SERO-4910 file (N, C-alpha, C, O; in steps of 0.05 Angstrom, whole numbers):
BEGIN
 pado doro    nc1    nc2    nc3   cac1   cac2   cac3    cc1    cc2    cc3    oc1    oc2    oc3
  Met    A   1790   2235   2015   1804   2262   2020   1795   2275   2042   1809   2295   2046
  Gln    A   1780   2272   2057   1776   2281   2081   1799   2292   2098   1800   2313   2112
  Asp    A   1813   2274   2094   1840   2281   2108   1858   2301   2102   1878   2307   2115
  Asp    A   1851   2310   2080   1865   2332   2067   1857   2360   2081   1870   2380   2076
  Arg    A   1836   2360   2099   1820   2385   2101   1843   2401   2119   1843   2426   2118
  His    A   1861   2389   2132   1882   2401   2154   1902   2418   2133   1912   2439   2139
  Leu    A   1905   2407   2109   1927   2422   2088   1913   2451   2083   1929   2469   2079
  Thr    A   1887   2458   2084   1882   2477   2072   1866   2501   2091   1853   2520   2083
  Ser    A   1872   2492   2124   1861   2507   2147   1879   2529   2142   1897   2530   2125
  Ala    A   1873   2544   2156   1889   2577   2156   1919   2573   2170   1927   2562   2191
  Pro    A   1935   2589   2141   1962   2585   2143   1974   2596   2172   1958   2610   2186
  Pro    A   1998   2593   2182   2017   2603   2203   2019   2634   2194   2016   2641   2170
  Pro    A   2024   2645   2206   2024   2679   2197   2049   2685   2180   2050   2705   2164
  Glu    A   2071   2667   2184   2104   2667   2168   2092   2661   2139   2106   2669   2120
  Arg    A   2063   2646   2130   2065   2628   2111   2042   2651   2090   2021   2657   2101
  Pro    A   2047   2658   2071   2028   2666   2059   1998   2645   2048   2004   2622   2040
  Ala    A   1975   2652   2048   1948   2640   2041   1953   2621   2011   1944   2598   2007
  Arg    A   1968   2635   1996   1973   2615   1973   1993   2595   1975   1989   2574   1963
  Ala    A   2013   2597   1988   2030   2574   1992   2018   2555   2001   2021   2533   1992
  Thr    A   2000   2560   2024   1982   2534   2037   1961   2523   2013   1953   2500   2012
  Tyr    A   1956   2537   1999   1935   2523   1979   1946   2511   1956   1933   2494   1943
  Asp    A   1977   2520   1949   1991   2504   1932   2002   2477   1942   2007   2458   1928
  Asp    A   2006   2480   1967   2016   2456   1978   1997   2436   1980   2002   2413   1973
  Ala    A   1974   2444   1989   1950   2424   1988   1946   2412   1961   1946   2387   1958
  Thr    A   1944   2430   1939   1938   2423   1915   1963   2404   1908   1956   2380   1904
  Thr    A   1988   2409   1906   2010   2388   1904   2003   2362   1917   1997   2341   1906
  Arg    A   2005   2364   1938   1993   2341   1958   1971   2322   1948   1973   2298   1953
  Val    A   1952   2333   1935   1928   2321   1930   1939   2308   1901   1931   2286   1893
  Cys    A   1957   2324   1885   1961   2321   1853   1982   2290   1860   1983   2271   1844
  Gln    A   1993   2291   1880   2016   2273   1883   1993   2244   1890   1991   2223   1878
  Ala    A   1982   2252   1909   1966   2222   1921   1949   2216   1898   1944   2193   1894
  Tyr    A   1938   2235   1882   1912   2220   1867   1917   2233   1833   1902   2249   1821
  Pro    A   1938   2223   1827   1944   2232   1799   1928   2229   1784   1919   2249   1773
  Asn    A   1916   2202   1778   1892   2195   1759   1868   2213   1763   1854   2223   1746
  Val    A   1865   2215   1787   1838   2232   1788   1845   2263   1778   1828   2275   1765
  Ile    A   1868   2273   1782   1874   2303   1769   1876   2296   1740   1865   2313   1726
  Ala    A   1885   2278   1729   1882   2272   1695   1854   2275   1687   1847   2288   1667
  Asp    A   1833   2262   1706   1811   2259   1697   1800   2283   1698   1779   2286   1684
  Gly    A   1808   2301   1710   1788   2330   1716   1768   2328   1736   1750   2344   1737
  Ala    A   1770   2306   1756   1746   2305   1770   1750   2324   1795   1731   2329   1810
  Leu    A   1772   2333   1798   1774   2353   1815   1774   2389   1808   1783   2408   1822
  Thr    A   1764   2390   1788   1760   2417   1777   1742   2433   1792   1749   2454   1802
  Asn    A   1719   2425   1796   1703   2437   1813   1705   2435   1847   1687   2445   1861
  Val    A   1725   2422   1858   1730   2414   1886   1736   2450   1898   1751   2467   1889
  Val    A   1719   2451   1918   1723   2477   1935   1743   2471   1956   1743   2450   1970
  Tyr    A   1761   2490   1958   1786   2481   1977   1783   2503   1997   1798   2504   2017
***
């Protein structure tokens, strides 16, 4: 999941920070559905 770091970097001015966080979360959920289901990412610091 090291490759996902760029998803949570500072967002462009036209995009709110929350949208970037949600986009990254959505992509991680799509990429690792069983990890999310296990709750293993609960304590991940984005």
